[in-house]
C-alpha positions, 0 to 999 in steps of 0.5 A, a space after each residue: 854338486 851333491 858331493 861338494 855340498 856334502 864335503 862342506 857340510 862335513 868339514 862344518 860339523 867336524 869343526 863344530 864338534 871341536 868347537 862345542 867340545 872346547 867350549 867354557 864359560 863367559 868371556 869376560 874380555 873377548 872381543 873387547 879388550 883394549 880400546 876396541 870392541 870387536 863385532 864379527 859380520 857374518 853375511 851373504 856377500 856373494 851367492 844367491 842373495 848377495 843383494 841382501 847381505 851387501 845392503 846389511 853391510 852397507 848400513 853396518 859400515 855407516 853406523 859404525 863410522 857414526 859411532 867411532 866419530 862420536 868416540 865409540 861405546 863407552 870410549 872404545 871404537 867398534 872394530 868390524 870383522 867380516 866373513 862371506 858365508 857365500 849364501 850358503 849355511 855350512 859356510 855360514 857355520 864355518 864363519 861363525 866357528 872362525 869369528 867365535 873361536 879365532 877372532 874372539 868377537 863380542 858379537 855377530 852381526 848376521 846373517 841376512 836369511 833365517 837359514 843361514 842365521 839358524 846355522 851359526 845359533 848352536 855355536 853362538 850360544 855354546 860359546 856365549 857370544 851374542 848373534 843378532 840377524 838383521 833380517 831373519 824373520 823365521 820364527 825358529 831363529 830365536 826359539 827351536 822347533 822344539 820350543 828351546 830359547 837360543 839364549 845369545 841369539 836375538 833380530 832386529 826384524 819382526 818375525 814372519 807371522 807379523 808380517 804374513 798378518 799384516 798382508 792379509 789384514 792389508 788385503 782384506 781390509 784396505 784392498 777388499 778382495 775377498 778371494 785370493 791365491 798363494 803361490 809360495 816357495 815350498 823348499 823355504 821356511 820363510 815362505 811356508 811361515 808367511 803363507 801360513 799366517 796369511 792364509 789364517 789370518 785372511 779366513 779369519 777376516 772372512 776371505 777365501 783362498 781359492 788356489 794354493 800353489 807351490 814352487 821351488 827355488 832356483 825354478 825359472 819357468 812358473 807358466 804352468 803353475 800360474 795357467 791353473 792360479 789364473 783360471 781359479 780368477 783370484 782377486 789378489 796373489 800372495 807370493 811369499 818368497 825371494 827376489 830371485 824367482 819373485 821377479 820371473 814370477 811377476 813378469 811371467 804372471 803380467 805376460 799372462 794377463 794376470 792383472 790382479 794385485 800381488 803382494 809379498 814380503 821383505 824377500 822382495 826387497 832388492 833392486 834386482 827385483 825391477 830388473 828381473 820383473 820390469 817397472 811396468 809389471 811391478 805396478 800394482 804390487 805391495 809389500 809388507 816392509 821394515 821401513 820406507 824411505 819416503 816415511 817423513 818421520 824425522 829419524 828416518 829422514 836424517 838416516 836417509 840423508 846421511 845414507 845418501 851422503 855416503 853413497 852417492 845418492 842412493 836411497 837406502 832400502 830396508 836392509 840397509 835400515 836394518 844393518 844399520 839399526 843392528 849396530 845401534 841396538 847392540 851399541 845401546 846393550 854394550 853401553 847399558 851393560 857397562 861391559 863387553 862381557 856378552 852375557 851381560 849384554 845379553 842381559 841388557 838386550 832383554 831389558 831393551 824398551 822404547 829403544 828409537 831406531 830407524 825401523 822402529 821404536 823396540 822393545 825386546 820381547 821374551 822371545 828375543 823378537 822385537 815389537 815394532 811397527 810394519 810399513 807397507 809399500 807400493 811399487 809404482 813404475 819400479 819405485 817403492 812408494 810409501 802406503 801405510 804404517 802398521 802398529 803392532 796390535 
């Protein structure tokens, strides 16, 4: 496995060097020649988090169908070029190289996760190609750890610190708990960022973190750690992470008699979570998320109806909505720019203000992040139920 991963990384770095060496100025007509606007889609369509990528792709497809049926963007039909990054950062890099150097797309939508998006960022910037992640929530997606803005990278989702803050305020002010535990994936920037913002906000609210524990992605037995957490008798446990591990954590926690409320973020949002945890175990659990299909907002319900009609009555989840919104965000910027030149689209994205989308009314800030509301959902008998909506402060 190590040799295989090394080979992938070597191949990706070699290809990247070649691409960067050959980069030149802005692409006036790339991805927009003739009667089409060519958009790349670089998603996790197989591998560990394929559920996210598949959900995003469904939302993207619906939006493209709607826009093309109405005549496209400024008379140009949208053409999608999809690659499967297999839930792997090296594969995401390879996909971005293909989409920019061979397919000459105007923009890339993807990836689902922060790590697979960061793997594409340098390629997007060097090739002056828009990279829009629907759901990569780590701050370093758009601004590097050294504080440099990735000029051509944007996102449709809010960032992790906002989710962590919302979760902490919900625990302190709505659930009225005082003593909590945090159980986070130690190898995930996503989980660590959420845990840090949750802890900071919860302690500012006067609460106490009585236990901080960690797990590693791909772990399957969490009982020893849960035993230590249980011994601290927390009133609430915050578990930022992805559905693969979280489902097993929730199941094992309930089997061990832990009845306290459990809460996570958008990484929980997959139908597979219910399969892994069991619907009864998920009772009294909550997540922060980007939207709820039960929200009575007219725009949301129009989207829900359209999605159900196209997908055999299936109710759309947040990843479906984020994929859908990503296409409309790009389409609005292309229309505002009056051009398929990525540099002009970039400028239009940066000026986006009060754009009404399914996952909120969006204004893009100086760090290329959307300012918009978050939703808190509760699981009841395996189904997500709308609890409340939280506006940014």
